C-alpha positions in Angstrom: 59.0 132.8 61.7 62.5 132.2 62.3 64.5 132.1 59.1 67.2 129.3 59.3 70.4 128.9 57.5 71.2 125.2 57.0 73.9 124.3 54.7 74.5 120.6 54.1 78.5 120.0 54.0 79.3 116.6 52.5 83.0 115.8 52.2 84.3 112.7 50.8 86.7 110.8 53.1 89.7 109.8 51.4 90.7 107.2 53.9 91.6 107.6 57.8 93.7 110.9 58.3 95.2 112.3 61.2 96.5 115.6 62.2 99.9 116.6 61.3 102.7 114.9 63.1 104.0 116.9 66.1 105.8 115.9 69.6 103.3 113.8 71.5 101.9 115.8 74.5 100.1 114.0 77.2 96.7 116.1 77.0 94.5 115.5 79.7 97.5 114.2 82.0 100.0 116.9 81.3 101.7 117.6 84.8 103.3 120.9 83.4 100.4 122.7 82.9 97.6 120.8 84.6 95.7 122.7 87.2 92.8 122.5 89.2 89.7 125.1 90.4 87.1 124.6 92.9 83.7 124.6 91.1 81.7 123.8 94.2 82.8 123.4 97.8 84.9 120.3 97.9 84.7 119.5 94.2 87.6 120.6 92.0 87.7 119.9 88.4 90.8 119.6 86.3 91.9 121.6 83.5 94.6 122.4 80.9 95.4 125.5 79.0 97.6 125.7 75.7 98.5 128.6 73.5 97.7 132.3 73.4 95.1 134.3 71.4 91.1 134.4 71.4 89.8 131.7 73.7 88.4 128.4 72.7 86.7 126.3 75.4 86.4 122.4 74.4 83.8 120.2 76.2 84.8 116.5 75.9 82.4 113.4 75.4 81.1 111.4 78.4 82.1 108.2 79.7 84.7 107.0 77.3 85.6 110.5 76.8 88.0 113.0 78.2 90.3 116.0 77.4 92.7 113.7 75.2 90.1 112.8 72.7 90.7 116.5 71.6 94.2 116.1 71.0 93.9 117.0 67.2 91.8 120.1 68.0 94.5 121.1 70.6 97.5 120.7 68.2 96.0 123.0 65.7 93.8 125.4 67.7 96.5 126.2 70.0 98.7 127.7 67.1 96.4 130.7 66.9 94.3 130.6 70.0 94.0 130.0 73.8 92.5 126.7 74.2 90.7 126.0 77.5 90.5 122.2 78.2 88.0 121.2 80.9 87.6 117.8 82.5 84.0 117.0 83.5 82.8 115.9 86.8 83.7 112.1 87.2 85.9 112.0 84.3 89.7 111.0 85.3 91.4 113.8 87.2 88.1 115.8 88.0 85.9 114.9 91.2 82.8 113.3 90.9 81.0 115.8 93.1 78.4 115.5 95.5 74.8 115.9 93.4 73.8 113.8 90.5 74.8 115.3 86.9 72.6 117.6 85.1 73.3 119.7 81.7 72.3 122.8 83.9 74.8 121.7 86.3 77.2 121.2 83.4 76.7 124.5 81.9 77.2 126.2 85.1 80.5 124.4 85.5 81.8 126.0 82.3 80.3 129.2 82.8 82.4 129.2 86.4 85.5 127.9 84.4 85.3 130.8 82.1 85.0 133.1 85.0 87.8 131.5 86.9 90.1 132.1 84.1 89.0 135.8 83.9 87.4 135.3 80.3 84.0 137.2 79.4 83.0 134.9 76.3 84.7 132.5 74.1 84.3 129.9 71.1 83.0 126.8 72.0 83.5 123.0 70.7 81.6 120.3 72.4 81.5 116.4 71.4 78.7 114.3 72.4 77.8 114.9 76.2 80.1 117.9 76.0 78.0 118.9 72.9 75.0 118.8 74.8 76.5 120.9 77.7 77.8 123.4 74.9 74.3 123.6 74.0 72.9 124.4 77.6 75.5 126.8 77.9 74.7 129.1 74.9 71.1 128.5 75.8 71.5 129.5 79.6 74.4 132.2 79.0 74.1 133.7 75.7 76.3 136.4 76.7 79.3 133.8 77.1 79.3 132.1 73.7 80.3 133.7 70.4 80.2 130.7 68.2 79.8 127.1 68.8 80.6 123.8 67.1 78.9 120.7 68.2 79.9 117.3 67.1 77.9 114.0 67.3 74.5 115.8 68.7 71.0 115.4 67.6 67.6 116.5 68.5 66.1 115.0 71.9 62.5 114.6 71.7 60.7 113.8 74.9 60.7 109.9 75.7 63.8 109.5 73.5 66.5 109.1 76.2 68.3 105.9 76.9 69.6 104.3 79.9 73.0 102.7 78.6 73.3 100.5 81.6 76.9 101.8 82.1 78.7 99.8 85.4 82.0 99.5 86.5 81.7 95.8 85.9 80.3 96.3 82.3 82.8 98.7 81.4 85.8 96.6 82.4 84.7 93.6 80.6 84.3 95.7 77.6 87.6 97.7 77.8 89.4 97.0 80.9 92.7 98.1 79.6 91.5 101.3 78.6 89.8 102.1 81.7 92.5 100.9 84.2 94.8 103.5 83.4 92.0 106.1 84.2 90.8 104.7 87.2 94.7 105.2 88.5 94.4 109.0 88.1 90.9 109.2 89.3 90.7 111.2 92.7 87.8 108.8 94.2 88.0 105.6 92.3 86.0 103.9 94.8 83.0 106.2 93.5 83.2 105.5 89.9 80.3 103.3 89.7 78.0 105.8 91.6 79.4 108.3 88.6 78.5 106.1 86.0 74.8 105.5 87.6 74.5 109.4 87.4 75.7 109.4 84.0 72.9 106.5 83.0 70.2 108.7 84.6 71.3 112.0 82.9 71.3 110.4 79.4 67.9 109.0 80.2 66.1 111.8 81.9 67.8 115.2 81.2 67.0 115.6 77.7 67.8 118.9 75.8 64.5 120.6 74.9 63.3 122.2 71.9 63.2 125.2 74.0 66.9 124.9 74.8 67.7 124.7 71.0 65.5 127.7 70.1 67.1 129.7 72.5 70.4 129.6 71.1 71.6 133.0 69.6 75.0 132.3 68.3 76.1 130.6 65.3 76.4 127.1 65.7 77.9 124.4 63.3 76.6 120.9 63.9 79.0 117.9 62.7 78.3 114.3 62.5 79.2 111.2 60.7 76.9 109.9 58.4 76.8 106.3 60.3 76.5 108.1 63.8 74.7 105.5 66.1 73.9 108.4 68.5 73.0 111.1 66.3 71.7 110.2 62.9 71.5 112.7 60.2 68.1 112.9 60.6 68.4 113.9 64.1 71.0 116.3 63.4 68.9 118.2 60.9 66.1 118.2 63.3 68.4 119.8 65.9 69.6 122.3 63.3 66.3 123.2 62.2 65.7 124.4 65.8 68.5 126.9 66.2 68.4 130.1 64.3 71.8 130.2 63.2 73.0 126.9 62.2 74.7 124.9 59.6 75.4 121.2 59.2 78.3 118.8 58.1 77.7 115.5 57.5 80.6 113.4 56.8 80.3 110.0 54.8 81.4 106.8 56.0 82.1 108.0 59.5 80.4 107.2 63.1 80.2 108.8 66.1 83.9 109.9 66.8 84.0 111.5 63.3 87.2 113.6 64.0 89.1 110.3 64.2 87.5 108.9 61.3 88.1 111.8 58.9 90.1 114.4 60.6 90.9 116.7 57.6 87.0 117.1 56.7 86.5 118.1 60.4 89.0 120.6 60.5 88.2 122.2 57.3 84.8 122.8 58.6 85.6 123.8 62.0 88.7 126.0 60.9 86.2 128.2 58.6 83.7 128.2 60.7 85.4 129.5 63.8 87.1 132.4 62.0 
Protein backbone atom coordinates (compact mmCIF):
# COMPACT_ATOMS: atom_id res chain seq x y z
CA UNK A 1 0.00 0.00 0.00
CA UNK A 2 1.28 3.47 -0.85
CA UNK A 3 2.64 5.64 1.90
CA UNK A 4 1.49 9.18 1.22
CA UNK A 5 3.07 12.37 2.45
CA UNK A 6 0.30 14.96 2.70
CA UNK A 7 1.06 18.19 4.51
CA UNK A 8 -1.68 20.78 4.91
CA UNK A 9 -0.11 24.23 4.81
CA UNK A 10 -2.40 27.06 5.87
CA UNK A 11 -1.18 30.65 5.63
CA UNK A 12 -3.42 33.47 6.76
CA UNK A 13 -3.84 36.18 4.15
CA UNK A 14 -2.87 39.65 5.31
CA UNK A 15 -4.69 41.36 2.47
CA UNK A 16 -3.97 41.38 -1.24
CA UNK A 17 -0.24 41.15 -1.84
CA UNK A 18 1.69 41.47 -5.08
CA UNK A 19 5.18 40.68 -6.26
CA UNK A 20 7.89 43.22 -5.64
CA UNK A 21 7.80 46.22 -7.91
CA UNK A 22 9.84 45.87 -11.06
CA UNK A 23 9.91 47.20 -14.58
CA UNK A 24 6.74 46.08 -16.35
CA UNK A 25 7.53 43.40 -18.93
CA UNK A 26 4.79 42.47 -21.44
CA UNK A 27 4.87 38.75 -20.69
CA UNK A 28 3.16 36.78 -23.43
CA UNK A 29 3.47 39.69 -25.86
CA UNK A 30 7.19 40.40 -25.59
CA UNK A 31 8.50 40.91 -29.12
CA UNK A 32 12.09 41.00 -27.84
CA UNK A 33 12.08 37.36 -26.73
CA UNK A 34 8.97 35.78 -28.28
CA UNK A 35 9.50 32.82 -30.62
CA UNK A 36 7.56 29.99 -32.27
CA UNK A 37 8.17 26.29 -32.78
CA UNK A 38 6.31 23.84 -35.00
CA UNK A 39 4.71 21.30 -32.69
CA UNK A 40 2.79 19.60 -35.52
CA UNK A 41 2.69 20.21 -39.27
CA UNK A 42 1.12 23.65 -39.78
CA UNK A 43 0.70 24.17 -36.02
CA UNK A 44 3.03 26.65 -34.32
CA UNK A 45 3.11 27.37 -30.60
CA UNK A 46 4.36 30.65 -29.16
CA UNK A 47 6.83 30.78 -26.28
CA UNK A 48 9.08 33.04 -24.27
CA UNK A 49 12.16 32.20 -22.20
CA UNK A 50 13.53 34.27 -19.32
CA UNK A 51 16.59 33.93 -17.09
CA UNK A 52 19.35 31.36 -16.77
CA UNK A 53 19.78 28.27 -14.63
CA UNK A 54 17.85 25.07 -14.06
CA UNK A 55 14.73 25.05 -16.24
CA UNK A 56 11.19 25.56 -14.95
CA UNK A 57 8.28 25.05 -17.34
CA UNK A 58 5.11 27.13 -16.86
CA UNK A 59 1.76 25.88 -18.21
CA UNK A 60 -1.01 28.49 -18.03
CA UNK A 61 -4.76 28.16 -17.54
CA UNK A 62 -7.43 27.85 -20.21
CA UNK A 63 -9.91 30.26 -21.84
CA UNK A 64 -9.10 33.39 -19.78
CA UNK A 65 -5.57 32.17 -19.12
CA UNK A 66 -2.30 32.95 -20.89
CA UNK A 67 1.41 33.38 -20.24
CA UNK A 68 0.95 36.81 -18.64
CA UNK A 69 -1.04 35.38 -15.72
CA UNK A 70 2.31 34.00 -14.50
CA UNK A 71 3.85 37.49 -14.27
CA UNK A 72 4.73 37.18 -10.57
CA UNK A 73 6.20 33.71 -11.02
CA UNK A 74 8.31 34.75 -14.02
CA UNK A 75 9.67 37.84 -12.27
CA UNK A 76 10.83 35.82 -9.24
CA UNK A 77 11.87 32.55 -10.86
CA UNK A 78 13.91 34.19 -13.64
CA UNK A 79 16.32 35.58 -11.04
CA UNK A 80 17.75 32.09 -10.48
CA UNK A 81 16.26 29.83 -13.17
CA UNK A 82 15.55 29.54 -16.87
CA UNK A 83 11.79 30.03 -17.11
CA UNK A 84 10.05 28.41 -20.08
CA UNK A 85 6.67 29.99 -20.89
CA UNK A 86 4.56 28.08 -23.42
CA UNK A 87 1.35 29.36 -24.97
CA UNK A 88 -1.02 26.42 -25.38
CA UNK A 89 -3.07 25.74 -28.49
CA UNK A 90 -5.74 28.31 -29.23
CA UNK A 91 -4.51 30.85 -26.71
CA UNK A 92 -3.55 34.29 -28.05
CA UNK A 93 -0.38 33.92 -30.18
CA UNK A 94 -0.38 30.11 -30.47
CA UNK A 95 -2.14 28.35 -33.34
CA UNK A 96 -5.38 26.48 -32.73
CA UNK A 97 -4.21 23.43 -34.65
CA UNK A 98 -6.31 20.94 -36.58
CA UNK A 99 -7.40 18.35 -34.02
CA UNK A 100 -9.72 18.60 -30.98
CA UNK A 101 -7.89 19.26 -27.73
CA UNK A 102 -6.97 16.46 -25.32
CA UNK A 103 -4.73 16.36 -22.28
CA UNK A 104 -2.57 13.70 -23.92
CA UNK A 105 -2.07 16.19 -26.75
CA UNK A 106 -1.17 18.93 -24.26
CA UNK A 107 1.34 16.61 -22.56
CA UNK A 108 2.86 15.76 -25.94
CA UNK A 109 3.10 19.47 -26.80
CA UNK A 110 4.94 20.19 -23.54
CA UNK A 111 7.32 17.27 -24.12
CA UNK A 112 8.05 18.44 -27.68
CA UNK A 113 8.63 21.97 -26.37
CA UNK A 114 11.26 20.75 -23.92
CA UNK A 115 12.90 18.70 -26.66
CA UNK A 116 12.84 21.69 -29.02
CA UNK A 117 14.84 23.63 -26.43
CA UNK A 118 17.21 20.70 -25.84
CA UNK A 119 16.04 20.27 -22.24
CA UNK A 120 16.05 16.74 -20.88
CA UNK A 121 13.88 17.37 -17.81
CA UNK A 122 12.48 20.27 -15.82
CA UNK A 123 10.51 21.41 -12.84
CA UNK A 124 6.95 22.29 -13.82
CA UNK A 125 4.30 24.73 -12.59
CA UNK A 126 0.78 24.42 -13.98
CA UNK A 127 -2.36 26.41 -13.22
CA UNK A 128 -5.91 25.10 -13.74
CA UNK A 129 -6.03 23.71 -17.31
CA UNK A 130 -2.23 23.89 -17.29
CA UNK A 131 -2.19 22.01 -13.99
CA UNK A 132 -4.06 19.09 -15.52
CA UNK A 133 -1.72 19.25 -18.52
CA UNK A 134 1.22 19.07 -16.11
CA UNK A 135 -0.30 16.03 -14.39
CA UNK A 136 -0.60 14.28 -17.76
CA UNK A 137 2.98 15.22 -18.64
CA UNK A 138 4.30 13.75 -15.39
CA UNK A 139 2.15 10.64 -15.77
CA UNK A 140 2.92 9.96 -19.43
CA UNK A 141 6.58 11.05 -19.39
CA UNK A 142 7.90 10.70 -15.82
CA UNK A 143 11.47 11.09 -17.03
CA UNK A 144 10.69 14.69 -18.05
CA UNK A 145 9.48 16.06 -14.71
CA UNK A 146 11.68 16.53 -11.61
CA UNK A 147 9.12 18.22 -9.37
CA UNK A 148 5.77 19.82 -9.98
CA UNK A 149 3.54 22.51 -8.51
CA UNK A 150 -0.09 22.42 -9.65
CA UNK A 151 -2.49 25.20 -8.71
CA UNK A 152 -6.28 25.02 -8.75
CA UNK A 153 -6.68 21.33 -9.63
CA UNK A 154 -8.58 18.51 -7.94
CA UNK A 155 -9.68 14.96 -8.53
CA UNK A 156 -11.96 14.30 -11.51
CA UNK A 157 -14.08 11.20 -10.87
CA UNK A 158 -16.05 9.78 -13.77
CA UNK A 159 -19.08 11.89 -14.57
CA UNK A 160 -17.72 15.07 -12.97
CA UNK A 161 -16.88 16.86 -16.23
CA UNK A 162 -18.60 20.15 -17.01
CA UNK A 163 -19.43 21.78 -20.33
CA UNK A 164 -19.13 25.48 -19.50
CA UNK A 165 -20.81 26.58 -22.71
CA UNK A 166 -17.98 28.89 -23.74
CA UNK A 167 -18.62 30.72 -26.99
CA UNK A 168 -17.35 33.86 -28.65
CA UNK A 169 -20.71 35.55 -28.07
CA UNK A 170 -20.77 34.67 -24.37
CA UNK A 171 -17.18 35.70 -23.63
CA UNK A 172 -17.44 38.96 -25.54
CA UNK A 173 -20.59 39.75 -23.57
CA UNK A 174 -18.96 38.88 -20.24
CA UNK A 175 -15.49 40.38 -20.84
CA UNK A 176 -15.40 41.99 -24.26
CA UNK A 177 -12.68 44.50 -23.47
CA UNK A 178 -10.39 41.77 -22.17
CA UNK A 179 -10.83 39.44 -25.13
CA UNK A 180 -10.79 42.15 -27.81
CA UNK A 181 -7.09 42.72 -27.23
CA UNK A 182 -6.37 39.00 -27.27
CA UNK A 183 -8.24 38.50 -30.54
CA UNK A 184 -6.02 41.10 -32.18
CA UNK A 185 -2.99 38.90 -31.40
CA UNK A 186 -4.51 35.59 -32.53
CA UNK A 187 -3.19 34.15 -35.80
CA UNK A 188 -6.68 32.84 -36.67
CA UNK A 189 -9.29 34.94 -34.82
CA UNK A 190 -12.02 33.67 -37.14
CA UNK A 191 -11.53 30.18 -35.63
CA UNK A 192 -11.79 31.25 -31.99
CA UNK A 193 -15.29 29.85 -31.59
CA UNK A 194 -14.06 26.49 -32.90
CA UNK A 195 -11.29 26.54 -30.30
CA UNK A 196 -13.80 27.32 -27.54
CA UNK A 197 -15.98 24.39 -28.56
CA UNK A 198 -12.95 22.11 -28.32
CA UNK A 199 -12.29 23.49 -24.84
CA UNK A 200 -15.89 22.80 -23.82
CA UNK A 201 -15.46 19.19 -24.94
CA UNK A 202 -12.08 18.90 -23.21
CA UNK A 203 -13.43 20.01 -19.83
CA UNK A 204 -16.55 17.87 -20.12
CA UNK A 205 -15.12 14.63 -21.47
CA UNK A 206 -11.33 14.36 -21.06
CA UNK A 207 -11.11 13.87 -17.31
CA UNK A 208 -7.87 13.09 -15.47
CA UNK A 209 -8.31 9.50 -14.35
CA UNK A 210 -7.41 7.94 -11.02
CA UNK A 211 -4.75 5.93 -12.87
CA UNK A 212 -3.14 9.12 -14.17
CA UNK A 213 -2.71 10.48 -10.64
CA UNK A 214 -1.38 7.15 -9.39
CA UNK A 215 1.28 6.92 -12.12
CA UNK A 216 2.94 10.19 -11.10
CA UNK A 217 6.36 9.49 -9.59
CA UNK A 218 7.76 12.96 -8.89
CA UNK A 219 7.08 15.08 -5.79
CA UNK A 220 3.99 17.26 -6.27
CA UNK A 221 2.76 20.34 -4.40
CA UNK A 222 -0.96 21.03 -4.87
CA UNK A 223 -2.03 24.60 -4.06
CA UNK A 224 -5.59 25.93 -4.02
CA UNK A 225 -7.68 28.66 -2.51
CA UNK A 226 -10.10 27.82 0.26
CA UNK A 227 -12.97 29.12 -1.89
CA UNK A 228 -11.84 27.73 -5.26
CA UNK A 229 -15.02 27.15 -7.25
CA UNK A 230 -13.31 24.66 -9.60
CA UNK A 231 -11.09 22.77 -7.16
CA UNK A 232 -12.53 22.71 -3.64
CA UNK A 233 -10.25 21.74 -0.72
CA UNK A 234 -11.98 18.35 -0.61
CA UNK A 235 -11.27 17.71 -4.31
CA UNK A 236 -7.68 18.89 -3.85
CA UNK A 237 -7.12 16.53 -0.92
CA UNK A 238 -8.66 13.63 -2.83
CA UNK A 239 -6.29 14.31 -5.74
CA UNK A 240 -3.29 14.50 -3.42
CA UNK A 241 -4.20 11.20 -1.81
CA UNK A 242 -3.80 9.54 -5.21
CA UNK A 243 -0.27 10.91 -5.72
CA UNK A 244 2.51 9.01 -4.02
CA UNK A 245 4.64 12.02 -3.05
CA UNK A 246 2.30 14.92 -2.42
CA UNK A 247 2.02 18.06 -0.32
CA UNK A 248 -1.01 20.32 -0.11
CA UNK A 249 -1.33 24.05 0.48
CA UNK A 250 -4.78 25.55 1.08
CA UNK A 251 -4.88 29.34 1.32
CA UNK A 252 -7.76 30.89 3.31
CA UNK A 253 -10.01 33.52 1.80
CA UNK A 254 -8.91 32.94 -1.80
CA UNK A 255 -10.62 31.61 -4.90
CA UNK A 256 -9.35 29.98 -8.09
CA UNK A 257 -6.66 32.48 -9.11
CA UNK A 258 -5.00 32.18 -5.74
CA UNK A 259 -1.65 33.71 -6.73
CA UNK A 260 -3.34 37.07 -7.37
CA UNK A 261 -5.25 36.83 -4.09
CA UNK A 262 -2.25 36.06 -1.85
CA UNK A 263 0.97 35.98 -3.81
CA UNK A 264 3.14 36.04 -0.69
CA UNK A 265 1.69 32.75 0.57
CA UNK A 266 1.82 31.05 -2.83
CA UNK A 267 5.42 32.12 -3.39
CA UNK A 268 6.53 31.02 0.08
CA UNK A 269 5.24 27.50 -0.58
CA UNK A 270 6.43 27.33 -4.18
CA UNK A 271 9.94 28.65 -3.57
CA UNK A 272 10.60 26.25 -0.72
CA UNK A 273 9.20 23.24 -2.55
CA UNK A 274 11.04 23.72 -5.85
CA UNK A 275 14.50 23.94 -4.28
